[in-house]
DOKE-415188 format. One record per residue (C-alpha): residue in one letter; x, y, z; residue number from 1. Coordinates in steps of 0.2 Angstrom, whole numbers, plus 5000, padded with zeros to 4 digits. Layout:
# DOKE-415188
{residuo = A; u = X; v = Y; w = Z; num = NUM}
...
# end
This chain:
# DOKE-415188
{residuo = M; u = 4527; v = 4938; w = 5158; num = 1}
{residuo = K; u = 4528; v = 4927; w = 5143; num = 2}
{residuo = T; u = 4541; v = 4919; w = 5132; num = 3}
{residuo = S; u = 4546; v = 4929; w = 5116; num = 4}
{residuo = K; u = 4540; v = 4920; w = 5101; num = 5}
{residuo = Y; u = 4555; v = 4925; w = 5091; num = 6}
{residuo = N; u = 4568; v = 4915; w = 5101; num = 7}
{residuo = Y; u = 4580; v = 4902; w = 5093; num = 8}
{residuo = Y; u = 4589; v = 4888; w = 5102; num = 9}
{residuo = L; u = 4602; v = 4881; w = 5090; num = 10}
{residuo = P; u = 4616; v = 4869; w = 5091; num = 11}
{residuo = Y; u = 4633; v = 4878; w = 5087; num = 12}
{residuo = N; u = 4645; v = 4864; w = 5089; num = 13}
{residuo = N; u = 4648; v = 4848; w = 5100; num = 14}
{residuo = D; u = 4650; v = 4858; w = 5115; num = 15}
{residuo = M; u = 4639; v = 4874; w = 5114; num = 16}
{residuo = Q; u = 4622; v = 4880; w = 5109; num = 17}
{residuo = I; u = 4616; v = 4898; w = 5104; num = 18}
{residuo = I; u = 4601; v = 4905; w = 5112; num = 19}
{residuo = F; u = 4596; v = 4920; w = 5101; num = 20}
{residuo = N; u = 4581; v = 4933; w = 5099; num = 21}
{residuo = A; u = 4577; v = 4939; w = 5083; num = 22}
{residuo = V; u = 4569; v = 4956; w = 5088; num = 23}
{residuo = S; u = 4582; v = 4961; w = 5101; num = 24}
{residuo = K; u = 4597; v = 4953; w = 5092; num = 25}
{residuo = N; u = 4604; v = 4947; w = 5108; num = 26}
{residuo = Y; u = 4612; v = 4930; w = 5110; num = 27}
{residuo = V; u = 4621; v = 4920; w = 5122; num = 28}
{residuo = F; u = 4633; v = 4905; w = 5118; num = 29}
{residuo = V; u = 4630; v = 4892; w = 5132; num = 30}
{residuo = A; u = 4638; v = 4875; w = 5135; num = 31}
{residuo = N; u = 4627; v = 4860; w = 5132; num = 32}
{residuo = H; u = 4626; v = 4855; w = 5151; num = 33}
{residuo = D; u = 4619; v = 4872; w = 5155; num = 34}
{residuo = A; u = 4608; v = 4875; w = 5140; num = 35}
{residuo = N; u = 4593; v = 4865; w = 5146; num = 36}
{residuo = S; u = 4592; v = 4874; w = 5162; num = 37}
{residuo = L; u = 4593; v = 4892; w = 5154; num = 38}
{residuo = I; u = 4580; v = 4886; w = 5141; num = 39}
{residuo = H; u = 4568; v = 4880; w = 5154; num = 40}
{residuo = K; u = 4569; v = 4897; w = 5163; num = 41}
{residuo = I; u = 4566; v = 4906; w = 5147; num = 42}
{residuo = E; u = 4550; v = 4895; w = 5143; num = 43}
{residuo = N; u = 4544; v = 4897; w = 5161; num = 44}
{residuo = P; u = 4546; v = 4915; w = 5166; num = 45}
{residuo = N; u = 4534; v = 4916; w = 5179; num = 46}
{residuo = A; u = 4542; v = 4902; w = 5189; num = 47}
{residuo = I; u = 4559; v = 4910; w = 5191; num = 48}
{residuo = S; u = 4566; v = 4923; w = 5203; num = 49}
{residuo = P; u = 4562; v = 4942; w = 5198; num = 50}
{residuo = H; u = 4580; v = 4946; w = 5196; num = 51}
{residuo = V; u = 4583; v = 4932; w = 5183; num = 52}
{residuo = C; u = 4566; v = 4936; w = 5175; num = 53}
{residuo = E; u = 4572; v = 4955; w = 5173; num = 54}
{residuo = Q; u = 4588; v = 4950; w = 5166; num = 55}
{residuo = L; u = 4579; v = 4939; w = 5153; num = 56}
{residuo = T; u = 4567; v = 4953; w = 5149; num = 57}
{residuo = K; u = 4582; v = 4965; w = 5146; num = 58}
{residuo = A; u = 4589; v = 4953; w = 5133; num = 59}
{residuo = G; u = 4572; v = 4951; w = 5125; num = 60}
{residuo = F; u = 4570; v = 4932; w = 5128; num = 61}
{residuo = V; u = 4555; v = 4936; w = 5139; num = 62}
{residuo = V; u = 4542; v = 4950; w = 5137; num = 63}
{residuo = A; u = 4527; v = 4957; w = 5146; num = 64}
{residuo = D; u = 4510; v = 4949; w = 5143; num = 65}
{residuo = N; u = 4504; v = 4965; w = 5135; num = 66}
{residuo = V; u = 4518; v = 4967; w = 5123; num = 67}
{residuo = D; u = 4514; v = 4963; w = 5104; num = 68}
{residuo = E; u = 4530; v = 4960; w = 5097; num = 69}
{residuo = F; u = 4524; v = 4958; w = 5079; num = 70}
{residuo = E; u = 4516; v = 4976; w = 5080; num = 71}
{residuo = I; u = 4531; v = 4983; w = 5087; num = 72}
{residuo = F; u = 4541; v = 4976; w = 5072; num = 73}
{residuo = I; u = 4528; v = 4983; w = 5059; num = 74}
{residuo = Q; u = 4529; v = 5001; w = 5067; num = 75}
{residuo = N; u = 4548; v = 5001; w = 5068; num = 76}
{residuo = R; u = 4548; v = 4994; w = 5050; num = 77}
{residuo = K; u = 4536; v = 5008; w = 5044; num = 78}
{residuo = K; u = 4547; v = 5022; w = 5052; num = 79}
{residuo = V; u = 4562; v = 5016; w = 5043; num = 80}
{residuo = I; u = 4553; v = 5014; w = 5026; num = 81}
{residuo = E; u = 4544; v = 5030; w = 5027; num = 82}
{residuo = A; u = 4558; v = 5040; w = 5034; num = 83}
{residuo = L; u = 4562; v = 5057; w = 5025; num = 84}
{residuo = E; u = 4578; v = 5050; w = 5018; num = 85}
{residuo = Y; u = 4580; v = 5051; w = 4999; num = 86}
{residuo = E; u = 4593; v = 5039; w = 4991; num = 87}
{residuo = L; u = 4597; v = 5041; w = 4973; num = 88}
{residuo = M; u = 4607; v = 5026; w = 4965; num = 89}
{residuo = I; u = 4616; v = 5032; w = 4950; num = 90}
{residuo = Y; u = 4623; v = 5021; w = 4937; num = 91}
{residuo = T; u = 4636; v = 5032; w = 4930; num = 92}
{residuo = T; u = 4640; v = 5019; w = 4916; num = 93}
{residuo = F; u = 4637; v = 5001; w = 4911; num = 94}
{residuo = D; u = 4655; v = 5000; w = 4905; num = 95}
{residuo = C; u = 4668; v = 4991; w = 4916; num = 96}
{residuo = N; u = 4687; v = 4988; w = 4915; num = 97}
{residuo = Y; u = 4683; v = 4970; w = 4920; num = 98}
{residuo = D; u = 4671; v = 4956; w = 4914; num = 99}
{residuo = C; u = 4668; v = 4946; w = 4930; num = 100}
{residuo = W; u = 4659; v = 4929; w = 4926; num = 101}
{residuo = Y; u = 4646; v = 4931; w = 4939; num = 102}
{residuo = C; u = 4641; v = 4948; w = 4934; num = 103}
{residuo = I; u = 4624; v = 4950; w = 4928; num = 104}
{residuo = Q; u = 4627; v = 4966; w = 4917; num = 105}
{residuo = K; u = 4631; v = 4967; w = 4899; num = 106}
{residuo = H; u = 4646; v = 4980; w = 4899; num = 107}
{residuo = T; u = 4640; v = 4991; w = 4885; num = 108}
{residuo = P; u = 4649; v = 5008; w = 4884; num = 109}
{residuo = T; u = 4634; v = 5018; w = 4889; num = 110}
{residuo = Y; u = 4637; v = 5034; w = 4899; num = 111}
{residuo = L; u = 4627; v = 5048; w = 4907; num = 112}
{residuo = S; u = 4624; v = 5062; w = 4894; num = 113}
{residuo = D; u = 4625; v = 5080; w = 4899; num = 114}
{residuo = D; u = 4606; v = 5081; w = 4896; num = 115}
{residuo = T; u = 4603; v = 5066; w = 4909; num = 116}
{residuo = I; u = 4615; v = 5074; w = 4922; num = 117}
{residuo = Q; u = 4606; v = 5090; w = 4921; num = 118}
{residuo = K; u = 4589; v = 5081; w = 4923; num = 119}
{residuo = I; u = 4596; v = 5072; w = 4938; num = 120}
{residuo = K; u = 4602; v = 5089; w = 4946; num = 121}
{residuo = N; u = 4584; v = 5095; w = 4944; num = 122}
{residuo = N; u = 4577; v = 5080; w = 4951; num = 123}
{residuo = I; u = 4588; v = 5081; w = 4966; num = 124}
{residuo = S; u = 4582; v = 5099; w = 4971; num = 125}
{residuo = L; u = 4564; v = 5096; w = 4965; num = 126}
{residuo = Y; u = 4561; v = 5079; w = 4975; num = 127}
{residuo = C; u = 4570; v = 5085; w = 4990; num = 128}
{residuo = V; u = 4559; v = 5101; w = 4992; num = 129}
{residuo = Q; u = 4543; v = 5093; w = 4987; num = 130}
{residuo = N; u = 4545; v = 5078; w = 5000; num = 131}
{residuo = S; u = 4553; v = 5088; w = 5014; num = 132}
{residuo = I; u = 4569; v = 5077; w = 5013; num = 133}
{residuo = R; u = 4580; v = 5079; w = 5028; num = 134}
{residuo = D; u = 4594; v = 5067; w = 5023; num = 135}
{residuo = F; u = 4599; v = 5065; w = 5004; num = 136}
{residuo = H; u = 4612; v = 5051; w = 4999; num = 137}
{residuo = L; u = 4619; v = 5048; w = 4982; num = 138}
{residuo = S; u = 4624; v = 5030; w = 4979; num = 139}
{residuo = W; u = 4637; v = 5027; w = 4964; num = 140}
{residuo = F; u = 4635; v = 5011; w = 4954; num = 141}
{residuo = G; u = 4640; v = 5004; w = 4938; num = 142}
{residuo = G; u = 4648; v = 4995; w = 4928; num = 143}
{residuo = E; u = 4663; v = 5003; w = 4936; num = 144}
{residuo = P; u = 4656; v = 5020; w = 4942; num = 145}
{residuo = L; u = 4674; v = 5027; w = 4942; num = 146}
{residuo = M; u = 4675; v = 5025; w = 4923; num = 147}
{residuo = N; u = 4664; v = 5041; w = 4923; num = 148}
{residuo = I; u = 4672; v = 5051; w = 4938; num = 149}
{residuo = S; u = 4667; v = 5068; w = 4929; num = 150}
{residuo = A; u = 4649; v = 5064; w = 4931; num = 151}
{residuo = I; u = 4652; v = 5060; w = 4949; num = 152}
{residuo = Q; u = 4661; v = 5076; w = 4952; num = 153}
{residuo = T; u = 4648; v = 5086; w = 4943; num = 154}
{residuo = I; u = 4633; v = 5079; w = 4951; num = 155}
{residuo = G; u = 4640; v = 5077; w = 4968; num = 156}
{residuo = S; u = 4646; v = 5095; w = 4969; num = 157}
{residuo = Y; u = 4629; v = 5101; w = 4964; num = 158}
{residuo = A; u = 4620; v = 5090; w = 4977; num = 159}
{residuo = Q; u = 4632; v = 5094; w = 4991; num = 160}
{residuo = K; u = 4629; v = 5113; w = 4988; num = 161}
{residuo = F; u = 4610; v = 5112; w = 4987; num = 162}
{residuo = C; u = 4610; v = 5102; w = 5002; num = 163}
{residuo = N; u = 4621; v = 5113; w = 5012; num = 164}
{residuo = D; u = 4611; v = 5128; w = 5006; num = 165}
{residuo = N; u = 4594; v = 5120; w = 5012; num = 166}
{residuo = G; u = 4599; v = 5112; w = 5028; num = 167}
{residuo = I; u = 4598; v = 5094; w = 5022; num = 168}
{residuo = S; u = 4611; v = 5081; w = 5027; num = 169}
{residuo = F; u = 4622; v = 5075; w = 5012; num = 170}
{residuo = S; u = 4632; v = 5059; w = 5009; num = 171}
{residuo = T; u = 4637; v = 5047; w = 4996; num = 172}
{residuo = S; u = 4643; v = 5029; w = 4995; num = 173}
{residuo = I; u = 4651; v = 5019; w = 4981; num = 174}
{residuo = T; u = 4653; v = 5001; w = 4975; num = 175}
{residuo = T; u = 4669; v = 4999; w = 4965; num = 176}
{residuo = N; u = 4683; v = 4987; w = 4960; num = 177}
{residuo = A; u = 4695; v = 5000; w = 4967; num = 178}
{residuo = F; u = 4707; v = 4998; w = 4952; num = 179}
{residuo = L; u = 4704; v = 5017; w = 4947; num = 180}
{residuo = L; u = 4704; v = 5023; w = 4965; num = 181}
{residuo = N; u = 4719; v = 5035; w = 4964; num = 182}
{residuo = D; u = 4724; v = 5051; w = 4975; num = 183}
{residuo = N; u = 4713; v = 5062; w = 4964; num = 184}
{residuo = V; u = 4698; v = 5051; w = 4964; num = 185}
{residuo = I; u = 4699; v = 5048; w = 4984; num = 186}
{residuo = E; u = 4699; v = 5068; w = 4986; num = 187}
{residuo = I; u = 4684; v = 5070; w = 4975; num = 188}
{residuo = L; u = 4674; v = 5057; w = 4985; num = 189}
{residuo = K; u = 4681; v = 5064; w = 5002; num = 190}
{residuo = E; u = 4674; v = 5081; w = 4997; num = 191}
{residuo = Q; u = 4657; v = 5073; w = 4994; num = 192}
{residuo = N; u = 4657; v = 5065; w = 5012; num = 193}
{residuo = C; u = 4658; v = 5048; w = 5005; num = 194}
{residuo = T; u = 4653; v = 5037; w = 5020; num = 195}
{residuo = S; u = 4656; v = 5020; w = 5012; num = 196}
{residuo = F; u = 4666; v = 5010; w = 5000; num = 197}
{residuo = Q; u = 4661; v = 4993; w = 4994; num = 198}
{residuo = I; u = 4676; v = 4985; w = 4985; num = 199}
{residuo = T; u = 4676; v = 4967; w = 4978; num = 200}
{residuo = L; u = 4688; v = 4953; w = 4981; num = 201}
{residuo = D; u = 4688; v = 4936; w = 4973; num = 202}
{residuo = G; u = 4701; v = 4926; w = 4982; num = 203}
{residuo = S; u = 4720; v = 4926; w = 4982; num = 204}
{residuo = R; u = 4730; v = 4935; w = 4970; num = 205}
{residuo = E; u = 4730; v = 4921; w = 4957; num = 206}
{residuo = V; u = 4711; v = 4918; w = 4959; num = 207}
{residuo = H; u = 4706; v = 4936; w = 4959; num = 208}
{residuo = N; u = 4717; v = 4941; w = 4944; num = 209}
{residuo = K; u = 4709; v = 4927; w = 4934; num = 210}
{residuo = V; u = 4692; v = 4934; w = 4938; num = 211}
{residuo = K; u = 4697; v = 4952; w = 4936; num = 212}
{residuo = S; u = 4708; v = 4953; w = 4921; num = 213}
{residuo = D; u = 4712; v = 4971; w = 4917; num = 214}
{residuo = R; u = 4708; v = 4976; w = 4899; num = 215}
{residuo = Y; u = 4720; v = 4990; w = 4897; num = 216}
{residuo = T; u = 4735; v = 4988; w = 4908; num = 217}
{residuo = H; u = 4736; v = 4969; w = 4912; num = 218}
{residuo = E; u = 4742; v = 4975; w = 4929; num = 219}
{residuo = S; u = 4738; v = 4964; w = 4944; num = 220}
{residuo = A; u = 4721; v = 4969; w = 4949; num = 221}
{residuo = F; u = 4723; v = 4961; w = 4966; num = 222}
{residuo = D; u = 4739; v = 4972; w = 4971; num = 223}
{residuo = R; u = 4733; v = 4987; w = 4963; num = 224}
{residuo = S; u = 4716; v = 4987; w = 4971; num = 225}
{residuo = L; u = 4722; v = 4983; w = 4988; num = 226}
{residuo = S; u = 4736; v = 4996; w = 4987; num = 227}
{residuo = N; u = 4722; v = 5008; w = 4983; num = 228}
{residuo = V; u = 4713; v = 5002; w = 4999; num = 229}
{residuo = S; u = 4728; v = 5005; w = 5009; num = 230}
{residuo = K; u = 4729; v = 5023; w = 5002; num = 231}
{residuo = L; u = 4711; v = 5026; w = 5004; num = 232}
{residuo = V; u = 4713; v = 5023; w = 5023; num = 233}
{residuo = D; u = 4726; v = 5035; w = 5024; num = 234}
{residuo = I; u = 4717; v = 5049; w = 5016; num = 235}
{residuo = M; u = 4699; v = 5044; w = 5023; num = 236}
{residuo = P; u = 4702; v = 5035; w = 5039; num = 237}
{residuo = N; u = 4684; v = 5038; w = 5045; num = 238}
{residuo = T; u = 4675; v = 5031; w = 5030; num = 239}
{residuo = N; u = 4669; v = 5013; w = 5031; num = 240}
{residuo = V; u = 4679; v = 5002; w = 5019; num = 241}
{residuo = V; u = 4671; v = 4986; w = 5016; num = 242}
{residuo = L; u = 4680; v = 4972; w = 5006; num = 243}
{residuo = R; u = 4666; v = 4961; w = 4999; num = 244}
{residuo = F; u = 4673; v = 4944; w = 4997; num = 245}
{residuo = N; u = 4663; v = 4934; w = 4984; num = 246}
{residuo = Y; u = 4665; v = 4916; w = 4988; num = 247}
{residuo = T; u = 4661; v = 4900; w = 4979; num = 248}
{residuo = Y; u = 4664; v = 4882; w = 4982; num = 249}
{residuo = S; u = 4680; v = 4882; w = 4972; num = 250}
{residuo = N; u = 4689; v = 4898; w = 4979; num = 251}
{residuo = I; u = 4687; v = 4894; w = 4998; num = 252}
{residuo = D; u = 4703; v = 4885; w = 4998; num = 253}
{residuo = S; u = 4713; v = 4901; w = 4991; num = 254}
{residuo = L; u = 4707; v = 4911; w = 5008; num = 255}
{residuo = P; u = 4722; v = 4907; w = 5019; num = 256}
{residuo = L; u = 4733; v = 4913; w = 5006; num = 257}
{residuo = M; u = 4723; v = 4928; w = 5002; num = 258}
{residuo = V; u = 4724; v = 4934; w = 5020; num = 259}
{residuo = E; u = 4743; v = 4932; w = 5019; num = 260}
{residuo = Q; u = 4744; v = 4942; w = 5003; num = 261}
{residuo = M; u = 4732; v = 4956; w = 5010; num = 262}
{residuo = N; u = 4743; v = 4958; w = 5024; num = 263}
{residuo = D; u = 4758; v = 4961; w = 5014; num = 264}
{residuo = L; u = 4749; v = 4975; w = 5005; num = 265}
{residuo = I; u = 4740; v = 4983; w = 5020; num = 266}
{residuo = P; u = 4750; v = 4988; w = 5035; num = 267}
{residuo = Q; u = 4744; v = 4981; w = 5053; num = 268}
{residuo = H; u = 4739; v = 4999; w = 5059; num = 269}
{residuo = K; u = 4726; v = 5001; w = 5045; num = 270}
{residuo = R; u = 4717; v = 4985; w = 5046; num = 271}
{residuo = N; u = 4705; v = 4989; w = 5059; num = 272}
{residuo = H; u = 4698; v = 5003; w = 5047; num = 273}
{residuo = I; u = 4693; v = 4988; w = 5035; num = 274}
{residuo = E; u = 4679; v = 4977; w = 5036; num = 275}
{residuo = M; u = 4677; v = 4960; w = 5028; num = 276}
{residuo = N; u = 4660; v = 4955; w = 5021; num = 277}
{residuo = F; u = 4658; v = 4938; w = 5015; num = 278}
{residuo = Q; u = 4645; v = 4935; w = 5001; num = 279}
{residuo = K; u = 4640; v = 4920; w = 4992; num = 280}
{residuo = V; u = 4641; v = 4922; w = 4973; num = 281}
{residuo = W; u = 4622; v = 4920; w = 4969; num = 282}
{residuo = Q; u = 4625; v = 4905; w = 4956; num = 283}
{residuo = E; u = 4633; v = 4894; w = 4969; num = 284}
{residuo = D; u = 4623; v = 4881; w = 4977; num = 285}
{residuo = D; u = 4622; v = 4884; w = 4997; num = 286}
{residuo = S; u = 4623; v = 4866; w = 5001; num = 287}
{residuo = Q; u = 4640; v = 4865; w = 4994; num = 288}
{residuo = I; u = 4648; v = 4878; w = 5004; num = 289}
{residuo = D; u = 4659; v = 4874; w = 5019; num = 290}
{residuo = Y; u = 4654; v = 4887; w = 5032; num = 291}
{residuo = N; u = 4666; v = 4880; w = 5045; num = 292}
{residuo = A; u = 4680; v = 4884; w = 5033; num = 293}
{residuo = I; u = 4674; v = 4901; w = 5031; num = 294}
{residuo = F; u = 4673; v = 4904; w = 5050; num = 295}
{residuo = H; u = 4691; v = 4900; w = 5051; num = 296}
{residuo = I; u = 4696; v = 4912; w = 5038; num = 297}
{residuo = K; u = 4686; v = 4925; w = 5048; num = 298}
{residuo = L; u = 4697; v = 4920; w = 5063; num = 299}
{residuo = L; u = 4713; v = 4923; w = 5053; num = 300}
{residuo = L; u = 4706; v = 4940; w = 5047; num = 301}
{residuo = N; u = 4702; v = 4944; w = 5065; num = 302}
{residuo = E; u = 4719; v = 4939; w = 5072; num = 303}
{residuo = S; u = 4727; v = 4950; w = 5058; num = 304}
{residuo = G; u = 4717; v = 4965; w = 5064; num = 305}
{residuo = Y; u = 4703; v = 4966; w = 5051; num = 306}
{residuo = R; u = 4684; v = 4968; w = 5056; num = 307}
{residuo = V; u = 4670; v = 4956; w = 5049; num = 308}
{residuo = S; u = 4654; v = 4962; w = 5044; num = 309}
{residuo = T; u = 4639; v = 4957; w = 5054; num = 310}
{residuo = V; u = 4622; v = 4956; w = 5045; num = 311}
{residuo = D; u = 4613; v = 4973; w = 5047; num = 312}
{residuo = M; u = 4598; v = 4965; w = 5057; num = 313}
{residuo = A; u = 4591; v = 4983; w = 5062; num = 314}
{residuo = N; u = 4586; v = 4989; w = 5045; num = 315}
{residuo = Y; u = 4568; v = 4982; w = 5046; num = 316}
{residuo = Y; u = 4569; v = 4980; w = 5027; num = 317}
{residuo = A; u = 4575; v = 4967; w = 5015; num = 318}
{residuo = C; u = 4581; v = 4978; w = 5001; num = 319}
{residuo = Y; u = 4583; v = 4996; w = 4998; num = 320}
{residuo = V; u = 4569; v = 4995; w = 4984; num = 321}
{residuo = E; u = 4556; v = 4995; w = 4999; num = 322}
{residuo = L; u = 4561; v = 5012; w = 5004; num = 323}
{residuo = K; u = 4548; v = 5025; w = 5000; num = 324}
{residuo = H; u = 4561; v = 5038; w = 4994; num = 325}
{residuo = F; u = 4572; v = 5027; w = 4984; num = 326}
{residuo = N; u = 4576; v = 5028; w = 4965; num = 327}
{residuo = A; u = 4589; v = 5021; w = 4953; num = 328}
{residuo = V; u = 4594; v = 5030; w = 4937; num = 329}
{residuo = Y; u = 4603; v = 5020; w = 4923; num = 330}
{residuo = P; u = 4616; v = 5028; w = 4911; num = 331}
{residuo = D; u = 4603; v = 5031; w = 4898; num = 332}
{residuo = G; u = 4591; v = 5041; w = 4910; num = 333}
{residuo = S; u = 4578; v = 5029; w = 4913; num = 334}
{residuo = I; u = 4573; v = 5026; w = 4930; num = 335}
{residuo = T; u = 4569; v = 5010; w = 4939; num = 336}
{residuo = K; u = 4567; v = 5003; w = 4957; num = 337}
{residuo = C; u = 4574; v = 4985; w = 4957; num = 338}
{residuo = S; u = 4590; v = 4986; w = 4948; num = 339}
{residuo = N; u = 4596; v = 4967; w = 4951; num = 340}
{residuo = T; u = 4591; v = 4962; w = 4934; num = 341}
{residuo = E; u = 4601; v = 4956; w = 4919; num = 342}
{residuo = K; u = 4591; v = 4968; w = 4907; num = 343}
{residuo = P; u = 4588; v = 4985; w = 4913; num = 344}
{residuo = I; u = 4569; v = 4987; w = 4917; num = 345}
{residuo = K; u = 4563; v = 5005; w = 4913; num = 346}
{residuo = L; u = 4549; v = 5011; w = 4924; num = 347}
{residuo = G; u = 4550; v = 5029; w = 4921; num = 348}
{residuo = E; u = 4560; v = 5044; w = 4915; num = 349}
{residuo = F; u = 4563; v = 5062; w = 4920; num = 350}
{residuo = N; u = 4555; v = 5077; w = 4912; num = 351}
{residuo = S; u = 4565; v = 5092; w = 4909; num = 352}
{residuo = D; u = 4561; v = 5099; w = 4927; num = 353}
{residuo = G; u = 4567; v = 5084; w = 4935; num = 354}
{residuo = A; u = 4550; v = 5076; w = 4940; num = 355}
{residuo = I; u = 4548; v = 5057; w = 4937; num = 356}
{residuo = I; u = 4536; v = 5052; w = 4924; num = 357}
{residuo = W; u = 4531; v = 5034; w = 4928; num = 358}
{residuo = N; u = 4528; v = 5024; w = 4912; num = 359}
{residuo = S; u = 4524; v = 5008; w = 4920; num = 360}
{residuo = E; u = 4515; v = 5003; w = 4937; num = 361}
{residuo = V; u = 4528; v = 5004; w = 4951; num = 362}
{residuo = P; u = 4527; v = 4987; w = 4960; num = 363}
{residuo = N; u = 4522; v = 4987; w = 4978; num = 364}
{residuo = Y; u = 4539; v = 4981; w = 4986; num = 365}
{residuo = T; u = 4534; v = 4984; w = 5004; num = 366}
{residuo = S; u = 4520; v = 4972; w = 5006; num = 367}
{residuo = I; u = 4522; v = 4957; w = 5017; num = 368}
{residuo = K; u = 4513; v = 4941; w = 5013; num = 369}
{residuo = P; u = 4500; v = 4935; w = 5025; num = 370}
{residuo = K; u = 4508; v = 4920; w = 5030; num = 371}
{residuo = C; u = 4524; v = 4929; w = 5034; num = 372}
{residuo = K; u = 4515; v = 4938; w = 5048; num = 373}
{residuo = H; u = 4514; v = 4922; w = 5058; num = 374}
{residuo = C; u = 4531; v = 4917; w = 5054; num = 375}
{residuo = K; u = 4545; v = 4918; w = 5068; num = 376}
{residuo = H; u = 4558; v = 4921; w = 5055; num = 377}
{residuo = L; u = 4550; v = 4937; w = 5048; num = 378}
{residuo = P; u = 4562; v = 4949; w = 5059; num = 379}
{residuo = L; u = 4577; v = 4940; w = 5051; num = 380}
{residuo = C; u = 4572; v = 4937; w = 5033; num = 381}
{residuo = L; u = 4560; v = 4952; w = 5032; num = 382}
{residuo = G; u = 4549; v = 4944; w = 5019; num = 383}
{residuo = S; u = 4564; v = 4940; w = 5008; num = 384}
{residuo = C; u = 4568; v = 4948; w = 4991; num = 385}
{residuo = P; u = 4553; v = 4959; w = 4987; num = 386}
{residuo = K; u = 4551; v = 4955; w = 4969; num = 387}
{residuo = A; u = 4551; v = 4936; w = 4974; num = 388}
{residuo = R; u = 4537; v = 4938; w = 4988; num = 389}
{residuo = G; u = 4524; v = 4931; w = 4976; num = 390}
{residuo = E; u = 4533; v = 4915; w = 4975; num = 391}
{residuo = D; u = 4536; v = 4902; w = 4988; num = 392}
{residuo = C; u = 4545; v = 4906; w = 5003; num = 393}
{residuo = V; u = 4564; v = 4906; w = 5002; num = 394}
{residuo = S; u = 4568; v = 4907; w = 5020; num = 395}
{residuo = A; u = 4573; v = 4889; w = 5023; num = 396}
{residuo = E; u = 4577; v = 4884; w = 5041; num = 397}
{residuo = R; u = 4595; v = 4880; w = 5036; num = 398}
{residuo = T; u = 4598; v = 4897; w = 5029; num = 399}
{residuo = I; u = 4590; v = 4907; w = 5044; num = 400}
{residuo = N; u = 4600; v = 4896; w = 5056; num = 401}
{residuo = Q; u = 4616; v = 4900; w = 5046; num = 402}
{residuo = I; u = 4612; v = 4918; w = 5047; num = 403}
{residuo = I; u = 4610; v = 4918; w = 5065; num = 404}
{residuo = R; u = 4626; v = 4908; w = 5067; num = 405}
{residuo = E; u = 4636; v = 4920; w = 5056; num = 406}
{residuo = Y; u = 4629; v = 4935; w = 5065; num = 407}
{residuo = C; u = 4634; v = 4928; w = 5083; num = 408}
{residuo = E; u = 4651; v = 4924; w = 5077; num = 409}
{residuo = N; u = 4655; v = 4940; w = 5069; num = 410}
{residuo = V; u = 4648; v = 4951; w = 5083; num = 411}
{residuo = Y; u = 4659; v = 4940; w = 5095; num = 412}
{residuo = L; u = 4675; v = 4942; w = 5084; num = 413}
{residuo = N; u = 4673; v = 4961; w = 5083; num = 414}
{residuo = H; u = 4670; v = 4963; w = 5101; num = 415}
{residuo = K; u = 4686; v = 4953; w = 5103; num = 416}
{residuo = L; u = 4695; v = 4964; w = 5092; num = 417}
{residuo = I; u = 4690; v = 4980; w = 5100; num = 418}
{residuo = N; u = 4694; v = 4974; w = 5117; num = 419}
{residuo = A; u = 4711; v = 4966; w = 5112; num = 420}
# end
């Protein structure tokens, strides 16, 4: 037996340490006075009792001598990336009812044309048949995608019927600010088997409303969106509702009040249907963030009955652009892979049959840099942002340690909530 090369031994607080394995994702919080003894057993598996060795092997901290952990990771990654699952991300419009300061888009009133909608339909049927697709997923994005609900209904209805007629699993998801999420819209998305809603929050009512000032009604964005979330849980209790909190150095202080205000708008019995996802606004300096303060907010949310998101460490890819069967369509009909850019990057377009004509060479987003293959962080950072892999490594030790800490905390909190 040998010690896994993907083990981490991290200080957690003054009293405890975290022992974590990046492949199995198993972890243990251990008191400081017991940590050295447990680490010694993990590092010397052939000198401990068979029973203890078996338990450590099940947890992934110890592996058999003939196990190649890197090769197992690569094979699992290949299976996921090459799976017969087609995800089509559709920007229904670049327009939006808000103008958030951190958004990289220019909200021009560009909408899908009837011609582009027809080409998208043609692409769905052609691509799925040509590639023997078993699962098809539509991801609605914008701008604010609900500002073009007619396109969502038209494309979604076609795709659902096509998939049903051809024995293909069908689902959708949407990223939205939820302001336009009324009963009719929710019913449309329910019919399309919408499995996930990602809805953004920017702090307490006052802070959120400053970031998201509605152009048309001047109604409180905070109250309207969270009331719609409450309604969504009523109509679609089995869907995954994720409230993505975009945090900055300056809005963390508003979080305790945000939890109180959320509780006023969302009844207790609905909260376990809602998952809180904490994401740092990309412009913010990571070193300025008080992560202890964020953890205390997670405790408040957990005590109120909400779930907290855990990092999806079972994906085996850093970004959806790595998936073999992934494409994104802009409102003007142009096609891209990576859409996280200030200016739309057009790599291709549809012909009249729905086939994709690539006008530019499609970057190889799946490659892993040679130096990453020998790095113990690889199963966690997964090579980092695909388009940045030609640059210096961005997976600083501090960042990786923070990811592990947040993962262990969130898994613990959700387990505590389930067993309450």
